[in-house]
Each structure stands twice: as structure tokens, then as C-alpha cells.
C-alpha distance (Angstrom), angle and dihedral (degrees) to the residues before:
residue distance angle dihedral
M1 . . .
P2 3.81 . .
D3 3.77 118.4 .
A4 3.82 123.9 -122.3
A5 3.85 93.1 -99.3
S6 3.80 93.9 52.6
E7 3.82 90.9 48.1
V8 3.82 90.8 51.4
R9 3.85 90.8 46.3
Q10 3.82 88.7 53.9
S11 3.80 90.8 48.5
I12 3.83 90.7 50.7
R13 3.84 88.8 50.5
E14 3.81 88.9 53.3
L15 3.79 90.7 50.9
L16 3.81 89.2 50.3
R17 3.82 90.5 49.8
E18 3.82 89.9 54.1
Q19 3.77 92.7 46.9
Q20 3.77 99.0 41.7
G21 3.81 94.4 44.3
G22 3.78 98.9 -114.5
D23 3.78 144.6 -19.8
R24 3.77 101.1 -50.4
F25 3.83 96.6 97.8
V26 3.81 96.4 29.5
S27 3.80 94.3 51.5
T28 3.79 92.2 53.9
V29 3.82 101.2 47.1
S30 3.81 122.6 77.5
D31 3.77 122.9 -143.6
T32 3.85 92.0 -106.3
E33 3.84 98.9 41.8
S34 3.74 120.4 108.1
L35 3.80 107.9 -101.8
R36 3.79 90.6 -147.5
Q37 3.80 93.0 50.6
A38 3.80 88.0 47.9
G39 3.77 88.1 60.6
M40 3.79 105.0 -94.5
S41 3.82 112.2 149.6
S42 3.78 123.9 -133.7
N43 3.79 90.0 -110.5
A44 3.82 91.8 52.4
L45 3.77 91.1 49.3
V46 3.80 92.2 51.5
A47 3.81 89.7 48.6
L48 3.81 89.2 51.2
L49 3.84 91.6 50.8
V50 3.81 90.9 50.4
A51 3.83 90.6 48.0
M52 3.80 89.6 49.3
E53 3.81 90.5 53.0
D54 3.82 89.0 56.1
A55 3.76 96.3 41.5
F56 3.81 96.9 46.7
D57 3.82 98.6 30.4
F58 3.80 100.8 -123.6
E59 3.83 139.6 105.9
W60 3.75 125.4 -123.7
D61 3.80 114.5 -116.2
D62 3.79 115.8 -121.2
D63 3.80 88.8 -125.9
V64 3.78 98.5 50.5
H65 3.84 110.0 147.0
P66 3.80 111.6 -106.8
E67 3.83 90.9 -128.9
V68 3.85 88.3 66.8
L69 3.85 87.9 64.3
R70 3.79 94.7 51.4
S71 3.77 106.4 91.8
I72 3.79 145.2 0.5
E73 3.81 87.8 -100.5
S74 3.79 95.3 51.5
L75 3.82 91.3 46.1
A76 3.81 91.3 50.1
D77 3.81 92.6 47.4
H78 3.78 89.5 52.8
V79 3.84 92.0 51.8
V80 3.83 91.6 47.7
A81 3.86 90.5 49.1
L82 3.80 90.2 51.6
R83 3.80 90.7 51.9
G84 3.78 92.2 48.0
């Protein structure tokens, strides 16, 4: 049975598929890879963060640490911590 973090990572990947128009970006980026270094633009990252707010029913804090926004894994860990 998948743990909470892996389920959230999968959901984030689904959001990325919707935003990026398919699997091309999602299939090439690992969970731990920097989304920016993988080629994600600032606008796309902001769109992902907004989509995550809707999908996971929370709001990002203004003072969220930049490292939280680095990768699929760090984003998922943040969501899981908020739910805890």
C-alpha cells in the first residue's frame, strides 16, 4: 500500500501532466530533481503551486522556505506535513 507521501507525489505528477500538456516533462523529471533545473519556468511553478492549493485544500504561507519548492518530493513532503 502506498504511503501518504507517494500518493501526494503521484497527485503532483498528475497536476504537472495537466499543466504541461502531457507526459513529456513529467516522464523526464525524478522526484528529487530540481524542477527549475529540469526546465520548469517561474510561471509554470506558480501555476503548479496554485493548482496544489486547490487540489490539497491549503494555502501557501508567504514565508515558505524556498527549498520546499525545489522538487516533487519536497512539495509532497510539505503537503504531508501540513496534513499531519
